N, C-alpha and C positions, 0 to 999 in steps of 0.2 A: 504494499500499500504506499504509494508515493504521494506526499502532500507538501505543497510549498508553504513553509511557515516562516518566511523571512520577516514578517511583521509581528512575530510572536512577542508577547510581553517579556521584558528583560528579567522580571522576577520569577518567571515560570519554572526555571531550573531549580532555583532555591526552594520553591514550593514543592516540587516533586521530591527533592532530597528530603524535605521534612516529612512528606507523606510516606516515603519508604520506611523511615524509622518509626513513625506513628503507627502504621499498619502492623509492624512487627510487635511493637510494645502492647497494642490493644487487641492483637489477634484478630484483625479485620481481614476478611476475604479480599485479596487484591484483584478484584474484578474491574473491568473497564468502567462499569457504571459507578462503583464505589470511588474509583480514582477521580472520576469527573465530578461527582458530588463534593468530595473533599477538596478538590482543586478549586472549585467555585467558592466553597466555604472559606478557605484560606485566603483566596484573592480578596474576599470581603466586598465585592461589588453589589451584592444582593443583601441588603440589611435584614430583610425578613428571614431569609435562609440562615444567615449568621446567627440571628437571635434564637431561632428554633433549634439550631444545631447546638448552641451553647446550653440550652435547656436540656437537650437530649443527653449531652455528655455529662451533665450533672445528675442525671437519672440513674438509679442503681442498675437498670437493665441496659442502659447505654445504647450504642449504635450497632445495628446488624443489617443484613441484606434487605430484609423487609422494610426497615426504616429508610434505607437508602433509596429503594424503589419508590417509596411514597414521596420522599423529598424531591426526587427527580421529576416525578409526575406533577408535583405541586409547583415547583419553582423553575424547572429547567426545560421541561418537554416542549413548552410553547415559547421559549425565549428566543427572540430573533434579532436582538439588538447588539449581539457580540460583534466587535470590530476586529477581533483577532482571527486570522486564518487558522491559527492553531486551535482556538476555541471552536471554530466552525467545523474543522476536521474531526475534532474529538466528539463534537455533537453528532455529526453524521454517523460516526462509528457506534455511539451509544444508541441512537435511534434505530439503526439496523439490528442491533443486538436485542433491543427491547421488543421489536416487532416479531423476531424469531422466538423469543421467550414467550410472548403472548400467544403466538400460534401453537407452540408446544403445550402451553397451558390449556388451550381450548381442546387440543387433541387428547391430552391426558384426561380431561374431564369427560370426554366422550368414551374413552376406554374404561374409565371408572364406572360410568353408567352401564356400560356393556357387561362389566364384571359383576355389578350389583344384580343385573337381570339374570345372569348365569347362576348366581348364588340363590336367587329366589326360585329359579326353576329346579335347582338341585334339591330343594326342600320338598318337592312333590314326590310322595311315596309311590306313585303309579308310573314312574319313568320306566321306559323300556331300554334295551341296549342301544338302539339307534338314537334315542334322545340323549342318552349319556354320552355317546360318541360325538354327537353334534355339539353339545354343551362343552365337552372337553376340547374339541377343536377350536371352539370360539374363545375359550380361556387361553389356550396356547397361542392363538393368533393375536389376542390382545396383549398378552405378556411379551410376545416377540416384538410387537410394534412398540410397546413401552420401552423395551430394552434398546431397540434401534434408535428411537427418538432420544433416549437418555444419552446414548453414545454420541449422537449427532450434536446435541447441545453441549456435551463435554468437549468435543472437538472444536465446536464453534467458540467456546470460551477460551480454549487454548489459542486458537487463531486470533481472537480479539486481544488477548494478552500480548501476543507477539506484535500485533498492530500498535498497541500502546507503546511497547518498547521502541518500535520504529519511529513513532511520532516523537518520543522523547529524544531519540538519537538525532533526528532531523532538527529538533528544537535546539539541542546543544550545538550542532554544527552551524546552524543559522546564527545563533548568538555569538559563537566564536568568530565567525566570519565578519559579523557586524562590528566586532571590537578589535579587529586586526587592521594595522596600517598596510595599505596595499603595496607600497614601495618596499618597506623594510621587513614586512611580515612579523613584526612585533606588535604589541598592544598600541592602540591609537589613543587620542586624547580622551575619548569617551571611556575607554577601558581604564585609563588612569583615574578619571573622575569617579568611576564606580569603585575602583580598588581603594582609593584613599578614604572614602567614606566608610567602607566596610572595615578597613584596617584600623581606622581611628576608634571605631566602636569596640573592636576586639582588644585594643590597647588601653581601654578605660582604666584598668587597675594598675597598669605600668606604662604610662604614656611615653616615657623616655626610651622604651624598647622599640619604638617605631621611628625609623630614620628615613630621611629623604635625600637623594642626590639629584641635583639638576646639573646637566652638563651641556656645553655649547661648543660646537666645532669652531675653532678660531679662524677668523677672516674667511669664512666660507663663501661669502659673496665674491670676494676677489678670486677665490679658487674657481668658482663657477664662471666668472668672466674670462679667466685665463684659459680654461680647458673645455668649457661648454657644459651645458646642463646634463647631458648624458653621463659624462664623467663624474659630475657632481652627484648624480643619483647613485652611481656606483660607490662613491665614497660614503654616502649615507648608509647604503646597504652593508658596506664593509664595517663601518663603525658599529652598526647594530649587531653584526655577527661577532665582533670583538666582545661586546657586552654579554652576548648570549653564551659565549664559549665557556666561561667559568661560572655561569649562573647557578645559584643554589635554590633550594625549594622555597626559601623564605623571601625570595626576591620577585618583584613585579616590575618588568622593564617595559617602558612605553616610549613612543615618539611623542613628545610633548607639543611639537610644532616646528616646522621648518627644519633647521639644523640643531634644534634643542631636544634633548632626551631627558627622561626622568626614571629614577629607580626608587622604588619603595622597599625598604628592608624591615620585615617584621621580626620580632624576637632578636633584635640586634642592639647595637650601642653606637654612640657617636664615633668612638675610636674604630670600631669595626667597619662602619660606613666610610670613614675617611680612608682606611686601608684599602677598601674595595675601590674607591675612586682613584687612588694612586695606582692600583693594579691596572685599571682601564687606561689611565693617562699614559702610563709607561708602555703599554701594549700598542696603543695607536701611534705613539711617537716613534716607536722602533720599527713600525711597518715600512716595508720597501715596496711601494706600488708602482706599477708601470702601466702605460696606456695599452689598450688591447691592440694586438697585431703590431706592436712597436716595442723597441727596447728603450725608448725614452722614459726615464724615471719621472714620476710626479713629485712635486714638492712635498716636503714632510708635512704630515697632518698632525696637528696638535689640538687639544681641547682644554677648556677651563671647567672647573667643577666647584659647586657650592654644596655644602652639607649642613643639615640641621636635624634636630629631633623634635618630636611632638611634645607639646607642653600640657596637654590634658583638656579637661572639660571646658575651661574658659577660653579655649582657642578653637576657631573653626578652620576648615580646610583652606580657606582663602588666606588667613593669617599665616598658617603653616607654610604654604607655598611662597608667600611674600618674604618670609624670613629666610627661606632657603634661596630664593632668588637674590636677596641682598648679598648673601655669601657668594653666589655666582658672580654678581656684579663686582664685588670686591676682588674676586680672582681675576677678572678682566682688567680691572684698574691696576692690579699688581703686576701686570706684564703678561698675562695670559699663560697658558700651559702650566697651570698649577692648581692645587686644591686648597680651598679656604673653607673652614667650618665656622659655625656661628660664634664660637668663642673668640675668633680672630678678627671679628668686625669691630672697628673703632666705635666707641660709645656714640659719637655724633651720627654715625651711619646706621646704627641699629635702632634709632628712634622711629 
């Protein structure tokens, strides 16, 4: 099942991650319908659904498949105002599944009635052997049909579960693509904005453990004017690859804009971030680049770096970025090709 989900909501992946854990903790059947109901509940766009679900979760009996079906019929089955292609695709999947389940329910009711009639006939003491054979054949036929229908529904549920996995995979891929810089293939400015907000929340109890590096390729405009934009693009890609080469799991590396890049380091320190900046500065400075199809060497590439750490609740992302940018500005004013951290900024410059 291929679905275009490029306009999927950014928080959908985080919602799904929460659902996976919640379903395990509360022993909820991970059916597509239950995923959809809970997805809409966590999204919070339907106040009445959220209010009723809150009440259900506080009830001793809690949530089950029957409750999920009722909530879907009440709040979601006729909902047509979803603007997300992901939501619409999920909705189509659930509608198809519900129709098949309703059809199976009707068929099961018919078989149940057939078995009840057989049971009534068997209570007749005047039955002959032909009657018994006819009733027995009818029971066997109904039982076989029930078994076949049950297997079909089971296979359909497995298929739908796989479809949900495919939707989630496509959602992850679409989100990753939307947060990637096309030229350098690292995170873009949007990815940086998302990451800094999340990491600041995670660092609430130890704000100084979140560090930021802002770096800028020195005299990049002059480099572009000398060699052309195609070579300039190659330099940007190479600089990104240098940063990626020794990247650790606690780093988020993004292209901040133009020739400026940013690195967020979680569970780190100012000294560790400064050391990382020096590592990148030395690697790019020591690079020996040549023009494609030519032995002509390019001029040495250098970069300037500013480093700062987060200060906690009273500081927002804008302030954090501005302080790091001041350190970068100080590095440029100090002759470029160096690393300056926030403790090295003169008092008059740090105001």
